[in-house]
N, C-alpha and C positions, 0 to 999 in steps of 0.2 A: 353264316358265322364269320366274324371278323377276328383274324388271328394275327398277332404281332409277334414276330420272332426276333431274337437278338442273340448275338454271340459272335466272336470273331477274333481278329488278329492273325490267326493261322487257319489253314483249311481244316485242321482237326476239330475246330469248333464250328466251322461253317457247314461242313458236309452233313452232320446229323440234323442241323436246322433245315437244310434243303430237303433232306429225306422226310422230315416231319411235315414240311409244307406240301410236298408231293402227296403224302398220305392223306392229309386233310382234303386236298382237291380231288383225290380219287374217290373218297367217301362222301364228300359234300361239294360237288363241282361249283355251286353257286357262291362258295366262300370267297372272301377277300383276304389276301395275304399281303403283309408288308414286313420289311426287315429294318432293324436298327443296328448300326455299327459305328465305327470310327473312321475318320479320314486316314488314309494310308494303310489300312488293314487289308488283308486278302479278300475280305468281303466286298471291298470296293471294286474288285475285278470279277469275282464269282457271281455275286447276287444278280447284277444286271444281265448277265448271260442267260439267266433262267427267266428273265422277264418280270422280276419282282421289283417294286419300288423300294428304294433304300434311303432311310433317313439317318442323320448323324447326330451323335451326342459327343460330349467331351469326356475322355477317360484315358488313363495312361497306366501301363504296367509298372509294378514295383520291382526294382532290381534287388538282387541278393546282397549286393554290397552297399555300404553307405555312400550316398551321393546326393547332389542337389536335385537331381532328377526325381528322387524319391520324395523330396519335399513337395514338389509340384504334384506328383501322383497322389499323395495323401490329401493335399488341398482339394484336388479335383474330386476325389472320392467323397469328400465332405459336402461340396457345393453342387456337384453336377446333377444329383437327383432333384434338386430344387430349381435349377436354372430353367429359364423360359424355353430355351432350345429343347430341353427334355420334356417339360410338361406340355408344351404345345403339340408334340407328337400324340400324346394321349388325348388331348382335347380334340384334335382334328380327326384322328383315326377312330377313336371310341372303340377300342378292342373288347371283344368278349372274353379273351384270354391272352395273356402275355407269357411266352415261353422262351426261356434262356438256355443256351447250350454251353455256357462257360466262357472263360476268358474275361479280361477286364472290361471288354466292350459291353458286356451284358449288365454290369453293375448299375449304371445310372437309371435306365428305364425299368429294370426289375424292381429296384428299391422304390422308385416313384409309383409304379403300378401297385405294389404291395401296400404302400401307405394309403392309397385310395380305395383299397378293398377290391380291386379288380382281381379275378382269379389268376393265379400265377403258378407256373411249374418250371422246374429246372431239370435238365438232363446232364448227368455226369458220366462220361464214357470211361474214364480211367479209374483204377482201383483206389488211388489216393485222391480225394476231392480237392479241387483247386481252391485258391483263395477266395474268388468271387462266390463260389458255391458255399464255402464255409461261412462267409460273412452274411449270406442271404438265407441260410438254412432255417432260421427261426422266423423268417418273415413270409416265406412262400407257402402255398397250399400243398404242393407236392414236389418231391424230388425223385426223379426216375434214375435208376442206376444200372450199370452194366454188370458189376461184380457184387456178389452177396456181401463180401467183406467191407464194401464201402459203407453200408448201412451201419456197421459197427463203429465206424469212425465219425459218424455224424450224430450230433446231440438230438436233432429233431427226428427221432426214429419213427414217431407216429405218422410222419408224412412221407416216409421213404417207401418206394415200390420198385422191386427189381423187374426190369423189362428187357435188358440187353441193349444192343446198339441198333438204332434204326438205320436201314440202308436204302439208298436210292434204288429204284426198280431195276435199273440197268444191271445191277450186280446179281440179279436172279433171272433176268430175262434174255440173256444172250449166251449161247453155247460156244464152246471153243471153235467148233467148225464154222459157225456163222461169223464169229469175230474174225477169224483168219481169212475168210472169204472177203469180208469187208475191207480188210487191210492188205489184201493181195499177197498173203503169206502161203507158200506152198507147203505141202505135208513133209517134204524132205528138208525143210529149213527149220532151224531151231531159233526161237525168239526169246531173248532176254529183256525183261523190263526192270529198270532200276530207278530209284529215287530216294532222296533224303527227306528233309522237311520241306514244306511249301515255301519257306523263306530261303532255305539253303542249308547245306552241311558241307563245309569246306573239305574236311578230311575224307568224307565219303566220295565227294566229287573227284578229288585227286586220285584216290585209290581205284575208282571205277575207270577213269580215263587211262591210267597205266595198264589196267587189265584189258581194256578195249584194244589198246595198242598191241599188247602181247598176243591176244587171241586172234586179232585181225590178220596176223602173219601166219597163224597156224591153221585156221579154219575158214573155208570159203562158204560154208553153209549157214553161217551165223548172222542173225539180224539182232540189232540192239537199239533200244530206245532208252535214253536217260534224261531225267529231269533234274536240273541243277539248282532250282529254286530261284525265286525272284531276286533276292539279295546278291547271290553269287553267280548269276547267269552270265553277265558280261565277261567277268574274269575267266570263268570256265570255258566260255566260247572261244576266247583268245587262245587258251591252252589247247582246246580241241582242234582248232585250226592249225596251230603251230606244230602239233603232232601229226598232222596230215590225215586226221580222222574224218575230216569233212569230205575227203575223196574216197572213203571206204563205202562201197555200196551197201545200203541197208543199215548203216549206223546213223543215228539221229540224236541230236541234242535239243532239248526244249527247256524253257524256264519252268513250265508247269504242264502236267498232262491233263488236258481238259476232257478227253474222252477216256478217262480211266476205266470205266466198266468194260469197254471194248478192248482196250489195250491189255488189261489184266486177264480177261477171258481168253485172249489169244496167246498169252505168254506160256512158255514151257517152264520158265524159271523166273521168280521175282526176287530182287534184292532190295531190301527196304529197311526203314526204321521199324521199331516195334511199338508204335502207338496203338492204343486200343481200337480206334476206328479202322486202321489199316489191317490189324489182325482179324477183325470181324469180316472185312471184305475178302481177305485171303481164305478164311474158313468157309465163307459162303460160296466161294468159287472152287474150293478144293485145290489150291495152288501150292506147288513145291516152292519153298522160300528159304532164303538166307537172310536172317534178321541181324541188323546192326543197331543195337540199342543206343539211343542218345545218352551220352554221359552228362548232359546238362539239364536233366529234369529232376524234380523233387523226389527224394528218397530212392533214386535210381529205379523208378517203377518200370521203365521200359526193359531193363535187364531182367526183372522178375517175370514180366510178360513173356519175353523171349525164352527164358529158362524153362518155364512151364511147358511150352511147345516143344523145345528141344528134348526135354526129359521124356516126352511122349513120342519121340521120333517123328514129330509133325513138322519140324523145321530144323535148320542148322543155325546155331548161335555163333556169331563172330563179333568180338568186341573191337573197338577202334584201336586199342593198344596192341592188338594182335596183327594189325596191318603190316607193321615192319617185319614181322616174322613170315609174311607171305601166306597167312592163313585164309585170307579172302580168296586168293587165287587157287589155293588147294581145294577149298569148298566148292567153288564154281566149277573147276575142271572135273572134280569127282562126280558132280551131278550131271554135267554135260555128257560124260561118258557112261552114264548109267540111267537110261530112261526108266527102267523098272523101279529104281529107287525113288525117282521123282514121282512116279505114279503111287507108290506106297505112302510117300509123304503127303501127297494130295488127299489120299483116302484118310489118313490119320488126322489131318488138320480139320476135316469136316466135323469131327467130334466136338469141336469148339464153337460150332455155329450158334448154339443157344436157341432161345424161343423166338417166336415171331414178334419182334419188338414193335414193328410198325402197327400191328393189329392191337397190341396191348396199349400202346400210347393213344391210338385213336379212341379206343373204348374209354380210357380215363379222361381224355379231353372232353368227351361228352358228359361224363359224370361231373367234372369240375365246372363246366359251364352251366349245367342244370342247377347246381347249387347257387 
């Protein structure tokens, strides 16, 4: 089987594609996999790390405000599915199926493949379908969704199938004990893992660094790993150094956490955004979490994601506007001082794991390619 995967811009679109690729190879090891993305996207970093070839098309995101950039984005949306750069990928690779996981990077090749009658499928991890998925919904053969309400927002309901979010095998294959042993974390140490978006989240970075500084002076048993994001890493690193945090043993700053399954498995507490993929990973591993929804997403869907978990006592919700009131520090310290509550939250969040998305997707890939 020849499978072409596309999606990108941010890790939230790339990770489900990597999980699908892994699922295909686990079930059909002779398969050939390739990816399609855009120059400068996070896929340019992540995909080659897993050994897959990566091809490029031209596409650009549409901004919420009126700008000249949007003129170019709309022009690219019109012409990119017909450009030789796009069509040559299909001519050369000859895919049996083309699968998109959202983001503007997936539009050109998905539109081109659908026009040729190649079997096509999209995966939408968020409750609110993104622009690329909405524009492609009547062209593709199948749309896999994570939330049941997503189907109600799509007009092509006959092609929609709820499967959940596919996860890379590492999120199910490593216990807390094994992960901590790999990372050299002792049982009497408490490990915090924190991150914003894969590109960056300035307010989260600033708040986390301030809290790191405060807690480094209070607790010697604390280990902390924080990912600042590609865009904000250099500025955050300068601040991290100026605050003397680079000399605190066990405190680590990265641009992106590439060994996320191991780091999350080892963590006693996770501080993160509330994107759908992250929540699926947290639920799969049963982790106590403080969720900071991004205020810069459509329909504030991350807030609603986090609120659902908070109402079920499966996470703590802290909004960015509450940083100035010290609510993040209150939430973190309350959980650090209460291991039993962390365990209760870990048990509660497991209820949000959902079905075996990987198995459902593989079964449907076979159905689509047989057709």
